[in-house]
N, C-alpha and C positions, 0 to 999 in steps of 0.2 A: 268537308262533306263526306260523311260515312266512315271516317277514319277509325273511330272508336269501335264500330262494328267489325271492321277489318282486323284490328289489333286483338280484340278480345273474344271473337266468336268464330270458330272455324267454318260454320255453315255460311256465314256472311262473307268471309274471306274467299270462299270458293266462288261465290257469285262475281266478285270483283276480278278474280283471276280468270274466270270464264269470259268476262267482258274484255279484259286486256287481250286475251288470245283471239277472241272473235273480231275485235276492231283492228288489231294489228298495231296497236300502240298502247302505251300505259295510261289508260283512263284513270286507274287508281292513283297514279302519281299526280295527274292533273287535278283530281278531286282533292287530294290531300295537300298538295304543295302549290297548286296554281301553275302559271300566273293567272290572276283573277280575270284579266281581260280575255284570255283564251277560254277559260271556264264559262264566262258569261256570253260567249259566242253561241248562238242557238244551236249550231250544228253539234256543239259539244255539251251544252247545258241539258239538252233533252236526254241524251244517253246517260249523262251523269245522274240526273234525277231518277230516271227509270232504273238504273243499276242500283242506286242506293235504296230505292223503294223495294226492289227484289231482294236485296241483302237483308232488309229489315223483315221481310216476309219469311225468308229462309230461316233467319234467327228465331222468329216466333214459332215456326213449325218444329225446328230442331229442339226447342225448349219443351216440347211435348204438348203444346196447345193444339187441340184437335177440333175444337168447337167449329161447327159449320155456320158461316154467316147466312142470314136470310137473303141478303143482297150484297153486291159489290158495286162500287161506283168510283169514278175518278174525275177530277176537274181538268178539262183540256188534255194536256199530255198525260195526266194521271190516269186517263181512261185506258191507256195502254198497260199500265201496271194492273189495272182491274181485269183487263183481258187475260193477262198472264196468270193472275191469281185464280181466275175462274177456269183455267185450262183451255182457253181458246187457241192459244199458241204456246210454244215452248219459250222459255226465257231467252234462248239464243235467237229464235226466229223473231221474237219481239224486239230484241236489241237491234237486229239488222233493219227491221221496219222503222223503228224510232230513229235510227241514224239517218235513214233515207228521208224521213219526215223532216228532220232538222236540216238536212242538206237542202231540200227543196224549198223550205220556208225561208232559208237564208237567200236562196236564189230568187225567190219571189220578192224579197225585200230589196234586192239589188235591181230587179227589173221594174218594180213598182214601189219606190220608197214611200214610207208612210210612218205612222206613229200611233200611239195609244194614250188614253188619259183616263184617270179615275175621278168619278163624280161621287161625292158624299152628300147624303141627306136630301136627295131628290127622289120623287116617286118615279116608278118605272115609266108611266105614261108620259111624264114630263120629259124624260131623257129621250124617249122614242120620238116625241114631237120635235125636240131639238135636232136630233139626227136627220129627221125628214126635212126640216126647214133648211139645214145646211146643205143637204144633198140637192134639194129642189132649187136652191139659188143658182146652182150650175156654174159658179165662178171659182170655187175652191176645191172641187172634187167631191168624193162621197164620204159619208160618215155613218156608221151603224153601231149598234150595241154589240159588243164582243162577249161580255160576261155579265150575267146577272148573278153576282156573287152572294149577296145577302140583302135583306131589306135595307135600302138606303146606301148600298155600295154597288155601283155599276161602272163597268169599264167600257169605253167606246174605242172605236178603231177606224182608221181610214187614212186618206191623204193628209200630209202634215199640216197643210194650210186649213183643211177641214177640221182637224182636231183643234187647231188654235181658235177657229171660229166657234167651235163647239164649247170650248172652255169659256169664252166670252159670254155666250148665251147662258151657260150653266150658272155662271156667277150672277148674271142679271136675274136669273130665276131663284136666286138666294140659296144656291148650293153652299153647304158649309165649307167644302173645299172642292176645287176642280184643278187637278194637277196633271201635267204631262208626265208620262212614265219614261224611264231611261231605256227605251228600246228603239230599234230602227226598223222594225217590221210591223205590219198592220195585221196581227193574227186575227182569225175569225172575222175576216171581212172579204169583200169581193176582190180585194187586191191580191189575195192568195189564189184566185181562180186561174191565174197564168200557169200554175204548176199542178193543177187538179188532175188533168189527164195523166201526167207522168206519175203522180203519186198513186193513181188508181191502178196503174200497171204493176207497181210494187205491191199494192194490197192484193191484187188478183194472183200475184206470183207466190204469195205467202199462204201455206196450208193453214186452214182454220178448222176448229171443232166447235160444236154447240157448247155453250158454257155449262159447266157443272153447277154454277150458282148464277142466278138471274143477275144480269148487268143492267143497271139503270142508265139510260143513254143521256148524253149531254143535250142533244137536239130536241128530243121529245119528252124527256123527264119520265120515261116509261121503259119497261124492260125490252131488250132486244131478243127476239124470239126465233131468229133464223140466222144462218151463216151469211146469207145475202144481205140481211138487214144490218149485220155487223159491218160488212164491206161498205154499204151505203153510208153508215154512220162515220166510218173512218174517213172517207172522202169528203162527205158533206160537212164534217166538223171543221174543215179548213176554212170554210167561208161562212158558216152559220154561227149564231150565238150559242154560248154555253149557258143553259138554264139550270144553274147550280141550285139556286134557291128553290125552284120548283121541284128539282130532283130530291132534295133533302125533305121537303114538305111531303112529297109523294111517299117516300119511305116511312116517314113518321106516320102518315095516314094508314100505312099497312101494319102498323103496330111496333115499328122499330123504336126502341128507347135507348139503345147504346150504339155509339159509333167508335170505330177504332181506325185512326189514321196511321198509315205506314209510309214513311218517307223522310227526307232530310230536315224538314221543319214542322211547324204546327199551324200553318196558315189555315188549312181547312178546318181544324178544330175551332179556331176563332170564328170563321164564317158560320159553322154549324151552330155554335152557341148564340149567334145573332139571329139565326132563324128560329131557334127554340131554346129557352132556358130550362125546359123540363127534361131534356135528354142528357144522358152521361156520355162524355166524349173523352177518349184517350188518344194521345199521340205517342207512337213508338218511333223515336228518332235517335235514341242512344241505347246502349246496353242497360244503363241505369233506368231509363224510362220503360224498357221491356221488363226488367225485374219488378218495377213498381206496378206495372199492369198485371203481371202474373200474380203478385202478392194480393192485389185487390180482388181479382176474380177467384182466387183460391181460398180467400179468407172466409 
């Protein structure tokens, strides 16, 4: 994760070196060499993705790309990369906050074990009804929508037994697929509330600025217009759904026709293309992809 950026681009390497120093251990070595089990632990995964995204952004800016986006947005953890990109906090302050977010989400998973599942090819209202039915039954715990990723792709989250029941009901409702995800936490669900107050303390201790570029929020699918709204979003995002489809649709409605994804993979690019086939989408996840993007926009 991010090794090519580190090896080939000094601006990106500086971000990884800053993260290593700020965290007090070699995140870069963990990203490049593993072990995979440690990298997949949410306390490490979150800072690894954030750092790689910041490295990609630094590389883009160092390459002389100065065009100002109309909006920035991020999916779940990615919202923190959007905050940094918009100048809401420094890369270093963001790193510390993301590390605390990962630590507390892991703690919540230990206190309230749960899981998540992906449902494919079901309407939003059908999935919402399944979650309500499982929760109302009262015998297997709670289930709620975690992520509205794209039309026909929704992730649910909750107690493990509730997730299993939800999968059964989704298949009965003729979902193309309903599969449990390989995670041990119930992100974006009420099971995270146990750490919400503690996380809010970390959020309140982090100095924030008004964004230089409008940030489209996960919870409301609309821009965040004050520092307090940003703080509320950070805390609320732990237990609320990510409305990614609606966020992308809102930006397209404002005239956005080009999206640039910065990070280790190209997951969001795929989701955006499912929302609209009319927009142009780029993923900058390697130096080669960066060069390809620059060649395309400069041609």
